[in-house]
N, CA, C and O atoms as a MOPAC input file, in Angstrom:
PM7 MOZYME 1SCF
protein

 N     37.54800 1    -0.01000 1   -17.09300 1
 C     36.64800 1    -0.87700 1   -16.33300 1
 C     35.77500 1    -0.01400 1   -15.42200 1
 O     36.28000 1     0.89100 1   -14.75700 1
 N     34.48300 1    -0.28500 1   -15.38700 1
 C     33.54200 1     0.50500 1   -14.59000 1
 C     33.68400 1     0.17900 1   -13.11100 1
 O     34.01100 1    -0.94600 1   -12.73200 1
 N     33.43100 1     1.18600 1   -12.28600 1
 C     33.47100 1     1.00500 1   -10.84000 1
 C     32.04500 1     0.77100 1   -10.35300 1
 O     31.24800 1     1.70400 1   -10.26300 1
 N     31.73600 1    -0.48200 1   -10.04300 1
 C     30.37600 1    -0.82900 1    -9.66100 1
 C     30.05700 1    -0.47700 1    -8.21400 1
 O     28.90200 1    -0.58200 1    -7.80300 1
 N     31.05200 1    -0.06200 1    -7.42800 1
 C     30.78800 1     0.29100 1    -6.03400 1
 C     30.00200 1     1.60000 1    -5.93900 1
 O     29.45500 1     1.90300 1    -4.87800 1
 N     29.93300 1     2.38700 1    -7.02600 1
 C     29.23200 1     3.66400 1    -6.99800 1
 C     27.80900 1     3.59300 1    -7.53100 1
 O     27.09200 1     4.59300 1    -7.48700 1
 N     27.38600 1     2.45900 1    -8.02400 1
 C     26.03300 1     2.38700 1    -8.57600 1
 C     25.00600 1     2.56300 1    -7.46000 1
 O     25.22700 1     2.15900 1    -6.31800 1
 N     23.89500 1     3.16800 1    -7.81300 1
 C     22.89100 1     3.45000 1    -6.79800 1
 C     22.00000 1     2.22600 1    -6.59300 1
 O     21.79800 1     1.42700 1    -7.50800 1
 N     21.48000 1     2.09900 1    -5.39400 1
 C     20.53600 1     1.03200 1    -5.06400 1
 C     19.17000 1     1.67100 1    -4.84500 1
 O     19.06700 1     2.86800 1    -4.57600 1
 N     18.14200 1     0.87300 1    -4.96100 1
 C     16.79300 1     1.37400 1    -4.73800 1
 C     16.67400 1     1.88200 1    -3.30100 1
 O     17.13200 1     1.21500 1    -2.37400 1
 N     16.06300 1     3.05900 1    -3.10400 1
 C     15.94600 1     3.60800 1    -1.74100 1
 C     15.10900 1     2.70500 1    -0.82900 1
 O     14.19000 1     2.02100 1    -1.27700 1
 N     15.44700 1     2.72300 1     0.43700 1
 C     14.66500 1     1.99400 1     1.42900 1
 C     13.25500 1     2.59700 1     1.47100 1
 O     13.10900 1     3.81100 1     1.33200 1
 N     12.22300 1     1.77800 1     1.65800 1
 C     10.85500 1     2.31500 1     1.71900 1
 C     10.68100 1     3.43800 1     2.73900 1
 O      9.86200 1     4.33400 1     2.53600 1
 N     11.44400 1     3.40000 1     3.83700 1
 C     11.36000 1     4.47200 1     4.83900 1
 C     11.77500 1     5.81300 1     4.25700 1
 O     11.29800 1     6.85400 1     4.70700 1
 N     12.65500 1     5.80500 1     3.26400 1
 C     13.09400 1     7.05600 1     2.64100 1
 C     11.94000 1     7.75900 1     1.94200 1
 O     11.90500 1     8.98900 1     1.89800 1
 N     11.00100 1     7.00700 1     1.39800 1
 C      9.85600 1     7.60500 1     0.71200 1
 C      8.88800 1     8.26400 1     1.69700 1
 O      8.18600 1     9.21100 1     1.34400 1
 N      8.85300 1     7.75300 1     2.94800 1
 C      7.91700 1     8.27100 1     3.94600 1
 C      8.17600 1     9.73300 1     4.29400 1
 O      7.24800 1    10.44800 1     4.67300 1
 N      9.41000 1    10.18300 1     4.17200 1
 C      9.73500 1    11.55500 1     4.55200 1
 C      9.58700 1    12.54500 1     3.39500 1
 O      9.75000 1    13.75100 1     3.58000 1
 N      9.28300 1    12.03800 1     2.22000 1
 C      9.14900 1    12.89600 1     1.04800 1
 C      7.70000 1    13.35300 1     0.89100 1
 O      6.77100 1    12.60500 1     1.19600 1
 N      7.51300 1    14.57300 1     0.41800 1
 C      6.17100 1    15.10300 1     0.18300 1
 C      5.68700 1    14.63100 1    -1.19400 1
 O      6.37800 1    14.83100 1    -2.19200 1
 N      4.50500 1    14.00800 1    -1.25300 1
 C      3.97500 1    13.55200 1    -2.54300 1
 C      3.47100 1    14.71200 1    -3.39300 1
 O      3.14600 1    15.78600 1    -2.88600 1
 N      3.41600 1    14.47200 1    -4.66700 1
 C      2.75100 1    15.37900 1    -5.59200 1
 C      1.41700 1    14.72100 1    -5.93500 1
 O      1.37900 1    13.57600 1    -6.38300 1
 N      0.32000 1    15.45500 1    -5.72000 1
 C     -1.01700 1    14.88900 1    -5.91200 1
 C     -1.61500 1    15.32800 1    -7.24500 1
 O     -1.41400 1    16.45300 1    -7.70400 1
 N     -2.35800 1    14.39900 1    -7.85100 1
 C     -3.09800 1    14.68800 1    -9.06400 1
 C     -4.53600 1    14.24200 1    -8.85200 1
 O     -4.77900 1    13.10200 1    -8.45700 1
 N     -5.48500 1    15.12500 1    -9.11000 1
 C     -6.90300 1    14.77400 1    -9.05700 1
 C     -7.21900 1    14.09100 1   -10.38500 1
 O     -7.15000 1    14.71700 1   -11.44300 1
 N     -7.56300 1    12.81800 1   -10.32700 1
 C     -7.80100 1    12.04400 1   -11.54200 1
 C     -9.19300 1    12.25200 1   -12.11800 1
 O     -9.53800 1    11.63900 1   -13.12800 1
 N     -9.99100 1    13.09900 1   -11.49900 1
 C    -11.31500 1    13.49400 1   -11.98500 1
 C    -12.31800 1    12.34800 1   -12.10500 1
 O    -13.36700 1    12.50400 1   -12.72900 1
 N    -12.00100 1    11.20700 1   -11.51500 1
 C    -12.96600 1    10.10800 1   -11.45700 1
 C    -13.30300 1     9.80900 1   -10.00200 1
 O    -13.79600 1     8.73100 1    -9.66900 1
 N    -13.02500 1    10.79800 1    -9.13400 1
 C    -13.27100 1    10.61300 1    -7.71100 1
 C    -12.07100 1    10.05400 1    -6.97200 1
 O    -12.15800 1     9.75300 1    -5.78200 1
 N    -10.94400 1     9.91200 1    -7.67300 1
 C     -9.73900 1     9.39500 1    -7.03000 1
 C     -8.59100 1    10.38300 1    -7.18500 1
 O     -8.63300 1    11.29900 1    -8.00600 1
 N     -7.56800 1    10.16500 1    -6.37000 1
 C     -6.35600 1    10.97100 1    -6.40400 1
 C     -5.16300 1    10.05100 1    -6.60100 1
 O     -5.17200 1     8.89700 1    -6.17200 1
 N     -4.14100 1    10.57700 1    -7.25400 1
 C     -2.87600 1     9.86300 1    -7.38000 1
 C     -1.83200 1    10.64600 1    -6.60600 1
 O     -1.75000 1    11.87000 1    -6.71200 1
 N     -1.03500 1     9.92700 1    -5.82500 1
 C      0.10000 1    10.52000 1    -5.12000 1
 C      1.36200 1     9.94300 1    -5.73700 1
 O      1.50900 1     8.72600 1    -5.84000 1
 N      2.27000 1    10.81400 1    -6.14500 1
 C      3.55300 1    10.39500 1    -6.69700 1
 C      4.65700 1    10.89800 1    -5.78200 1
 O      4.69000 1    12.07200 1    -5.41300 1
 N      5.55800 1     9.99800 1    -5.42100 1
 C      6.69200 1    10.34400 1    -4.56600 1
 C      7.95200 1    10.03000 1    -5.35300 1
 O      8.13000 1     8.91700 1    -5.84800 1
 N      8.82100 1    11.02300 1    -5.46300 1
 C     10.02500 1    10.89900 1    -6.27700 1
 C     11.26800 1    10.97700 1    -5.41500 1
 O     11.45000 1    11.92500 1    -4.65000 1
 N     12.11600 1     9.98000 1    -5.54200 1
 C     13.48900 1    10.01400 1    -5.04900 1
 C     14.30800 1     9.66600 1    -6.27700 1
 O     14.51300 1     8.49500 1    -6.59700 1
 N     14.77700 1    10.71000 1    -6.96300 1
 C     15.41400 1    10.53300 1    -8.27200 1
 C     16.47400 1     9.44600 1    -8.24000 1
 O     17.30700 1     9.43300 1    -7.33400 1
 N     16.46500 1     8.54300 1    -9.19300 1
 C     15.57700 1     8.48900 1   -10.35600 1
 C     14.35300 1     7.60500 1   -10.12800 1
 O     13.69600 1     7.20500 1   -11.09000 1
 N     14.04100 1     7.29500 1    -8.87500 1
 C     12.93900 1     6.37400 1    -8.57900 1
 C     11.65700 1     7.12800 1    -8.24500 1
 O     11.68300 1     8.16700 1    -7.58500 1
 N     10.54300 1     6.58900 1    -8.71000 1
 C      9.24100 1     7.20000 1    -8.45900 1
 C      8.25100 1     6.09400 1    -8.12700 1
 O      8.21600 1     5.05800 1    -8.79000 1
 N      7.45100 1     6.32300 1    -7.09700 1
 C      6.35900 1     5.41100 1    -6.77100 1
 C      5.07600 1     6.21900 1    -6.78000 1
 O      5.08900 1     7.41900 1    -6.50900 1
 N      3.97500 1     5.56800 1    -7.09000 1
 C      2.69700 1     6.26500 1    -7.06700 1
 C      1.61200 1     5.31200 1    -6.58900 1
 O      1.73300 1     4.09100 1    -6.69000 1
 N      0.55200 1     5.91100 1    -6.06600 1
 C     -0.59300 1     5.15500 1    -5.59300 1
 C     -1.85600 1     5.94700 1    -5.83300 1
 O     -1.82800 1     7.17600 1    -5.90600 1
 N     -2.97200 1     5.23300 1    -5.95700 1
 C     -4.26400 1     5.85200 1    -6.23800 1
 C     -5.24600 1     5.45100 1    -5.14500 1
 O     -5.26000 1     4.30600 1    -4.69300 1
 N     -6.07200 1     6.41800 1    -4.72300 1
 C     -7.07900 1     6.15500 1    -3.70100 1
 C     -8.18600 1     7.19600 1    -3.80700 1
 O     -8.09600 1     8.14900 1    -4.58000 1
 N     -9.22300 1     6.99300 1    -3.01800 1
 C    -10.35600 1     7.91800 1    -3.01200 1
 C    -10.04400 1     9.20700 1    -2.25400 1
 O    -10.81200 1    10.16500 1    -2.33700 1
 N     -8.92900 1     9.25100 1    -1.51400 1
 C     -8.50200 1    10.46300 1    -0.81400 1
 C     -7.01100 1    10.67900 1    -1.04700 1
 O     -6.29900 1     9.75300 1    -1.43500 1
 N     -6.54200 1    11.90000 1    -0.81200 1
 C     -5.11600 1    12.16900 1    -0.94500 1
 C     -4.30100 1    11.37000 1     0.06700 1
 O     -3.25000 1    10.82400 1    -0.26800 1
 N     -4.78900 1    11.30300 1     1.30400 1
 C     -4.06600 1    10.54700 1     2.33200 1
 C     -3.98800 1     9.06700 1     1.95800 1
 O     -2.95200 1     8.43100 1     2.15000 1
 N     -5.07200 1     8.52600 1     1.42900 1
 C     -5.07500 1     7.13500 1     0.99100 1
 C     -4.12600 1     6.91700 1    -0.17300 1
 O     -3.46400 1     5.88200 1    -0.25200 1
 N     -4.05400 1     7.89300 1    -1.08400 1
 C     -3.14600 1     7.78300 1    -2.23000 1
 C     -1.69900 1     7.77100 1    -1.75100 1
 O     -0.87100 1     7.03900 1    -2.29300 1
 N     -1.39300 1     8.57600 1    -0.74100 1
 C     -0.04000 1     8.57200 1    -0.18300 1
 C      0.28900 1     7.21500 1     0.41600 1
 O      1.37100 1     6.67300 1     0.18800 1
 N     -0.65100 1     6.66400 1     1.18700 1
 C     -0.43100 1     5.33700 1     1.77800 1
 C     -0.25600 1     4.28600 1     0.68600 1
 O      0.57500 1     3.38800 1     0.82600 1
 N     -1.02700 1     4.38300 1    -0.39900 1
 C     -0.89800 1     3.43400 1    -1.50700 1
 C      0.47500 1     3.56600 1    -2.16300 1
 O      1.08100 1     2.55900 1    -2.52900 1
 N      0.97000 1     4.78600 1    -2.31300 1
 C      2.30300 1     4.99000 1    -2.89600 1
 C      3.38700 1     4.38700 1    -1.99600 1
 O      4.33200 1     3.77100 1    -2.48700 1
 N      3.24800 1     4.56500 1    -0.69200 1
 C      4.23200 1     4.00400 1     0.23700 1
 C      4.20700 1     2.47400 1     0.19500 1
 O      5.25100 1     1.83600 1     0.32800 1
 N      3.02400 1     1.88400 1     0.01100 1
 C      2.93400 1     0.43000 1    -0.11800 1
 C      3.60700 1    -0.02700 1    -1.41800 1
 O      4.25500 1    -1.07300 1    -1.44500 1
 N      3.45600 1     0.74900 1    -2.48800 1
 C      4.14100 1     0.43700 1    -3.74900 1
 C      5.65700 1     0.49000 1    -3.55800 1
 O      6.38200 1    -0.30800 1    -4.15100 1
 N      6.14000 1     1.42500 1    -2.73400 1
 C      7.57500 1     1.49200 1    -2.44600 1
 C      8.03400 1     0.21200 1    -1.76100 1
 O      9.11600 1    -0.29800 1    -2.05400 1
 N      7.22200 1    -0.30400 1    -0.85900 1
 C      7.53100 1    -1.57800 1    -0.18000 1
 C      7.64900 1    -2.71200 1    -1.19700 1
 O      8.61600 1    -3.47400 1    -1.18500 1
 N      6.65200 1    -2.81100 1    -2.07500 1
 C      6.63400 1    -3.90500 1    -3.05700 1
 C      7.78800 1    -3.77600 1    -4.05000 1
 O      8.39500 1    -4.77800 1    -4.42800 1
 N      8.09100 1    -2.55800 1    -4.47200 1
 C      9.18400 1    -2.35600 1    -5.41900 1
 C     10.52300 1    -2.67700 1    -4.76200 1
 O     11.39400 1    -3.27600 1    -5.39400 1
 N     10.69500 1    -2.29100 1    -3.51400 1
 C     11.94000 1    -2.59300 1    -2.79200 1
 C     12.17300 1    -4.09800 1    -2.75500 1
 O     13.30700 1    -4.56100 1    -2.88200 1
 N     11.09700 1    -4.86000 1    -2.58100 1
 C     11.21200 1    -6.31700 1    -2.54600 1
 C     11.72000 1    -6.85800 1    -3.88200 1
 O     12.42500 1    -7.86800 1    -3.90500 1
 N     11.37300 1    -6.20000 1    -5.00100 1
 C     11.88300 1    -6.62800 1    -6.30700 1
 C     13.40600 1    -6.53100 1    -6.36000 1
 O     14.06200 1    -7.34800 1    -7.00600 1
 N     13.95900 1    -5.54400 1    -5.68800 1
 C     15.40600 1    -5.35000 1    -5.66400 1
 C     16.08300 1    -6.17800 1    -4.57500 1
 O     17.25500 1    -6.53500 1    -4.69300 1
 N     15.33800 1    -6.48000 1    -3.51700 1
 C     15.86600 1    -7.22500 1    -2.36700 1
 C     14.88700 1    -8.35300 1    -2.04000 1
 O     14.02900 1    -8.18300 1    -1.17400 1
 N     14.99600 1    -9.50000 1    -2.71300 1
 C     14.00000 1   -10.57800 1    -2.58200 1
 C     13.77700 1   -11.10000 1    -1.16700 1
 O     12.71700 1   -11.66000 1    -0.88800 1
 N     14.73700 1   -10.93600 1    -0.27300 1
 C     14.55700 1   -11.41400 1     1.10100 1
 C     13.78900 1   -10.42800 1     1.97700 1
 O     13.46600 1   -10.73700 1     3.12400 1
 N     13.49900 1    -9.25000 1     1.44400 1
 C     12.77500 1    -8.23100 1     2.20900 1
 C     11.31300 1    -8.65100 1     2.37500 1
 O     10.67300 1    -9.09200 1     1.42100 1
 N     10.80000 1    -8.51000 1     3.58300 1
 C      9.38800 1    -8.81100 1     3.85300 1
 C      8.57900 1    -7.53300 1     3.75300 1
 O      8.82300 1    -6.58000 1     4.49400 1
 N      7.62300 1    -7.50600 1     2.84700 1
 C      6.77300 1    -6.33400 1     2.65200 1
 C      5.88200 1    -6.17300 1     3.88500 1
 O      5.21400 1    -7.11500 1     4.31100 1
 N      5.88500 1    -4.96500 1     4.44700 1
 C      5.06200 1    -4.68300 1     5.62800 1
 C      3.64600 1    -4.33900 1     5.18700 1
 O      3.44400 1    -3.55500 1     4.25900 1
 N      2.68000 1    -4.93100 1     5.85800 1
 C      1.29000 1    -4.57700 1     5.59300 1
 C      1.01800 1    -3.21100 1     6.22200 1
 O      1.46300 1    -2.94400 1     7.33800 1
 N      0.29100 1    -2.34600 1     5.51100 1
 C     -0.05200 1    -1.05400 1     6.10400 1
 C     -1.17100 1    -1.16000 1     7.14100 1
 O     -1.59200 1    -0.15500 1     7.71300 1
 N     -1.64400 1    -2.37300 1     7.37500 1
 C     -2.75600 1    -2.59800 1     8.30300 1
 C     -2.36400 1    -3.61100 1     9.37700 1
 O     -1.53500 1    -4.48900 1     9.13800 1
 N     -2.97700 1    -3.48100 1    10.58300 1
 C     -2.77500 1    -4.51500 1    11.60700 1
 C     -3.45700 1    -5.82200 1    11.18700 1
 O     -4.26400 1    -5.83200 1    10.25800 1
 N     -3.13600 1    -6.90500 1    11.86300 1
 C     -3.72300 1    -8.21000 1    11.51800 1
 C     -5.22600 1    -8.26200 1    11.74200 1
 O     -5.93400 1    -8.97700 1    11.03300 1
 N     -5.71300 1    -7.51900 1    12.70800 1
 C     -7.15300 1    -7.44700 1    12.97800 1
 C     -7.46700 1    -6.03000 1    13.43000 1
 O     -6.75100 1    -5.45600 1    14.25000 1
 N     -8.55100 1    -5.46700 1    12.88500 1
 C     -8.93000 1    -4.10900 1    13.26200 1
 C    -10.36100 1    -3.83300 1    12.82800 1
 O    -10.92200 1    -4.54100 1    11.99300 1
 N    -10.93700 1    -2.79100 1    13.41100 1
 C    -12.22600 1    -2.26300 1    12.97600 1
 C    -11.92800 1    -0.95600 1    12.25900 1
 O    -11.12000 1    -0.15500 1    12.72900 1
 N    -12.58800 1    -0.73700 1    11.11000 1
 C    -12.34300 1     0.50500 1    10.38100 1
 C    -13.22800 1     1.61800 1    10.92300 1
 O    -13.98000 1     1.40900 1    11.87400 1
 N    -13.14000 1     2.79800 1    10.32100 1
 C    -13.86800 1     3.96300 1    10.80100 1
 C    -15.37400 1     3.83700 1    10.64600 1
 O    -16.12400 1     4.61000 1    11.24200 1
 N    -15.82700 1     2.86600 1     9.85000 1
 C    -17.26300 1     2.62200 1     9.68100 1
 C    -17.74300 1     1.43100 1    10.50900 1
 O    -18.89600 1     1.01700 1    10.39000 1
 N    -16.86100 1     0.88000 1    11.34800 1
 C    -17.22900 1    -0.22400 1    12.22400 1
 C    -17.10200 1    -1.60400 1    11.60300 1
 O    -17.47500 1    -2.59200 1    12.23500 1
 N    -16.58700 1    -1.70000 1    10.38800 1
 C    -16.39600 1    -3.00100 1     9.73700 1
 C    -15.16500 1    -3.67100 1    10.35600 1
 O    -14.11400 1    -3.04800 1    10.51100 1
 N    -15.31700 1    -4.94600 1    10.70300 1
 C    -14.21600 1    -5.71400 1    11.28900 1
 C    -13.41800 1    -6.38100 1    10.16700 1
 O    -13.99100 1    -7.02600 1     9.28900 1
 N    -12.09300 1    -6.22200 1    10.20200 1
 C    -11.18800 1    -6.79000 1     9.21400 1
 C    -10.25600 1    -7.76800 1     9.90800 1
 O     -9.78900 1    -7.50700 1    11.01600 1
 N     -9.98500 1    -8.89300 1     9.25900 1
 C     -9.12000 1    -9.92700 1     9.81600 1
 C     -8.15300 1   -10.38400 1     8.71700 1
 O     -8.58700 1   -10.70000 1     7.61000 1
 N     -6.87000 1   -10.42100 1     9.00800 1
 C     -5.85900 1   -10.85600 1     8.03000 1
 C     -6.06600 1   -12.32800 1     7.73000 1
 O     -6.25900 1   -13.13500 1     8.64000 1
 N     -6.02500 1   -12.67100 1     6.46800 1
 C     -6.17800 1   -14.05400 1     6.01300 1
 C     -4.83700 1   -14.77300 1     6.23000 1
 O     -3.78700 1   -14.17000 1     6.00500 1
 N     -4.84400 1   -16.04100 1     6.65900 1
 C     -3.58200 1   -16.77000 1     6.81700 1
 C     -2.77900 1   -16.75600 1     5.50600 1
 O     -3.34900 1   -16.80300 1     4.41600 1
 N     -1.45800 1   -16.69100 1     5.63400 1
 C     -0.56100 1   -16.53500 1     4.47900 1
 C     -0.82400 1   -17.56400 1     3.38300 1
 O     -0.77400 1   -17.23100 1     2.19900 1
 N     -1.10200 1   -18.80600 1     3.76100 1
 C     -1.28600 1   -19.84900 1     2.74900 1
 C     -2.59300 1   -19.70400 1     1.95800 1
 O     -2.76800 1   -20.39000 1     0.95100 1
 N     -3.50500 1   -18.83700 1     2.38300 1
 C     -4.77900 1   -18.63600 1     1.68200 1
 C     -4.85700 1   -17.29200 1     0.94700 1
 O     -5.81200 1   -17.05200 1     0.20800 1
 N     -3.86400 1   -16.41500 1     1.14200 1
 C     -3.95300 1   -15.05600 1     0.59200 1
 C     -3.99300 1   -15.01200 1    -0.92700 1
 O     -4.72200 1   -14.20300 1    -1.49900 1
 N     -3.23200 1   -15.85600 1    -1.58200 1
 C     -3.21800 1   -15.83200 1    -3.04500 1
 C     -4.59300 1   -16.19000 1    -3.60200 1
 O     -5.01100 1   -15.66000 1    -4.63200 1
 N     -5.28800 1   -17.08500 1    -2.92000 1
 C     -6.60300 1   -17.54400 1    -3.36200 1
 C     -7.73600 1   -16.59700 1    -2.95900 1
 O     -8.64500 1   -16.34300 1    -3.75000 1
 N     -7.68300 1   -16.07400 1    -1.72800 1
 C     -8.80000 1   -15.30800 1    -1.18200 1
 C     -8.58400 1   -13.79900 1    -1.17700 1
 O     -9.52600 1   -13.04000 1    -1.41000 1
 N     -7.38100 1   -13.36300 1    -0.92000 1
 C     -7.09500 1   -11.94800 1    -0.71000 1
 C     -6.38300 1   -11.79100 1     0.62200 1
 O     -6.16900 1   -12.77100 1     1.33600 1
 N     -6.01900 1   -10.57100 1     0.95600 1
 C     -5.22800 1   -10.33500 1     2.16300 1
 C     -6.05300 1   -10.24100 1     3.44400 1
 O     -5.59300 1   -10.63200 1     4.51700 1
 N     -7.29300 1    -9.71200 1     3.32200 1
 C     -8.13500 1    -9.50300 1     4.50500 1
 C     -9.55100 1   -10.00100 1     4.26500 1
 O    -10.06600 1    -9.95900 1     3.14800 1
 N    -10.17200 1   -10.47800 1     5.35200 1
 C    -11.55800 1   -10.95300 1     5.36500 1
 C    -12.38400 1    -9.90800 1     6.09300 1
 O    -11.94100 1    -9.34300 1     7.09200 1
 N    -13.58600 1    -9.65200 1     5.59100 1
 C    -14.50400 1    -8.73700 1     6.26600 1
 C    -15.92700 1    -9.17900 1     5.98100 1
 O    -16.16100 1    -9.98500 1     5.08100 1
 N    -16.88100 1    -8.65700 1     6.74400 1
 C    -18.29700 1    -8.93900 1     6.53300 1
 C    -18.91700 1    -7.66800 1     5.96500 1
 O    -18.83700 1    -6.60200 1     6.57700 1
 N    -19.53800 1    -7.78700 1     4.78500 1
 C    -20.08800 1    -6.60200 1     4.11300 1
 C    -21.40800 1    -6.16500 1     4.74700 1
 O    -21.86700 1    -6.77300 1     5.71400 1
 N    -22.01300 1    -5.11600 1     4.20500 1
 C    -23.23600 1    -4.53900 1     4.77800 1
 C    -24.41000 1    -5.50200 1     4.75100 1
 O    -25.35100 1    -5.34900 1     5.52900 1
 N    -24.36900 1    -6.49300 1     3.86900 1
 C    -25.44500 1    -7.48200 1     3.78800 1
 C    -25.18900 1    -8.68900 1     4.68200 1
 O    -25.95500 1    -9.65200 1     4.65700 1
 N    -24.10700 1    -8.64400 1     5.47800 1
 C    -23.78800 1    -9.75200 1     6.37200 1
 C    -23.03200 1   -10.87700 1     5.68600 1
 O    -22.83200 1   -11.94000 1     6.27400 1
 N    -22.61000 1   -10.65500 1     4.44700 1
 C    -21.86900 1   -11.68000 1     3.69900 1
 C    -20.36700 1   -11.52600 1     3.92500 1
 O    -19.84000 1   -10.41300 1     3.92800 1
 N    -19.69100 1   -12.65100 1     4.11300 1
 C    -18.23500 1   -12.62000 1     4.23300 1
 C    -17.63000 1   -12.32000 1     2.86800 1
 O    -18.04900 1   -12.88400 1     1.85700 1
 N    -16.65000 1   -11.43700 1     2.84500 1
 C    -15.99000 1   -11.08600 1     1.59600 1
 C    -14.50300 1   -10.90300 1     1.88000 1
 O    -14.07700 1   -10.90100 1     3.03500 1
 N    -13.73100 1   -10.75000 1     0.82600 1
 C    -12.28200 1   -10.63800 1     0.93900 1
 C    -11.79800 1    -9.48200 1     0.07600 1
 O    -12.42500 1    -9.12600 1    -0.92100 1
 N    -10.67100 1    -8.90200 1     0.47700 1
 C    -10.07500 1    -7.81400 1    -0.30000 1
 C     -8.56600 1    -7.90500 1    -0.19200 1
 O     -8.02600 1    -8.33500 1     0.82700 1
 N     -7.88800 1    -7.49400 1    -1.26000 1
 C     -6.43600 1    -7.40800 1    -1.15900 1
 C     -6.05900 1    -6.00500 1    -0.68300 1
 O     -6.87400 1    -5.08300 1    -0.72000 1
 N     -4.83800 1    -5.86600 1    -0.24700 1
 C     -4.38100 1    -4.60100 1     0.32200 1
 C     -4.51600 1    -3.46600 1    -0.67700 1
 O     -4.87800 1    -2.35200 1    -0.29800 1
 N     -4.23000 1    -3.72700 1    -1.94700 1
 C     -4.33400 1    -2.67500 1    -2.96000 1
 C     -5.75400 1    -2.10800 1    -3.03000 1
 O     -5.92400 1    -0.89300 1    -3.13100 1
 N     -6.77300 1    -2.96800 1    -2.97900 1
 C     -8.15900 1    -2.48800 1    -2.99600 1
 C     -8.49600 1    -1.73000 1    -1.71500 1
 O     -9.19000 1    -0.71400 1    -1.75600 1
 N     -8.01000 1    -2.21900 1    -0.58900 1
 C     -8.26600 1    -1.53200 1     0.67400 1
 C     -7.68100 1    -0.13100 1     0.64600 1
 O     -8.30200 1     0.81300 1     1.13300 1
 N     -6.49100 1     0.01000 1     0.07800 1
 C     -5.88100 1     1.32900 1    -0.04900 1
 C     -6.66400 1     2.19600 1    -1.02600 1
 O     -6.82700 1     3.39400 1    -0.79300 1
 N     -7.14700 1     1.61200 1    -2.11000 1
 C     -7.94300 1     2.35900 1    -3.09100 1
 C     -9.22900 1     2.88300 1    -2.43700 1
 O     -9.66000 1     4.00200 1    -2.71300 1
 N     -9.83200 1     2.06900 1    -1.57500 1
 C    -11.06600 1     2.46300 1    -0.88700 1
 C    -10.77000 1     3.38000 1     0.29900 1
 O    -11.69600 1     3.93300 1     0.89300 1
 N     -9.52100 1     3.54700 1     0.64500 1
 C     -9.07000 1     4.32300 1     1.81200 1
 C     -9.61000 1     3.76000 1     3.11900 1
 O    -10.10300 1     4.50100 1     3.96900 1
 N     -9.51300 1     2.44400 1     3.27000 1
 C     -9.88000 1     1.79500 1     4.52400 1
 C     -8.84300 1     2.23100 1     5.56300 1
 O     -7.63700 1     2.16700 1     5.32200 1
 N     -9.33700 1     2.67400 1     6.72300 1
 C     -8.44200 1     3.09200 1     7.80600 1
 C     -8.93200 1     2.52100 1     9.12700 1
 O    -10.13300 1     2.51400 1     9.39700 1
 N     -8.00300 1     2.04100 1     9.95500 1
 C     -8.42600 1     1.60100 1    11.28900 1
 C     -9.03700 1     2.75000 1    12.07200 1
 O     -8.60000 1     3.89400 1    11.95200 1
 N    -10.04400 1     2.44400 1    12.87000 1
 C    -10.65800 1     3.45800 1    13.73500 1
 C     -9.63200 1     3.92700 1    14.75000 1
 O     -8.73900 1     3.17500 1    15.13900 1
 N     -9.76400 1     5.15300 1    15.16700 1
 C     -8.82100 1     5.73300 1    16.14200 1
 C     -9.03400 1     5.11900 1    17.49700 1
 O     -8.34000 1     5.47300 1    18.45100 1

């Protein structure tokens, strides 16, 4: 009879934060960051290496939730912030996120638009310092 007390569980997302990613230049202007905690691997893609790392850490959050359904995935962004280009971002209420996206912003033409966290990470949106 197998001893199930020794089986491994998916690492906590915080465990991935301390690991150094391996970066790949995807030659389309984006980078991929892969973080390995054997046998688990997460990866993320963004326009910068730092953004790719953040995208990989967000993937670790989402994957952890697959193993632990009661886990609440942390947003890598505050509920409201201005990015480094002065664009104001506002978190969409939870009941509208599936329909609209995770964040609302006003584009360069003054039009309201929406983006999900994955796209924001791909674009390397960062709060201003």
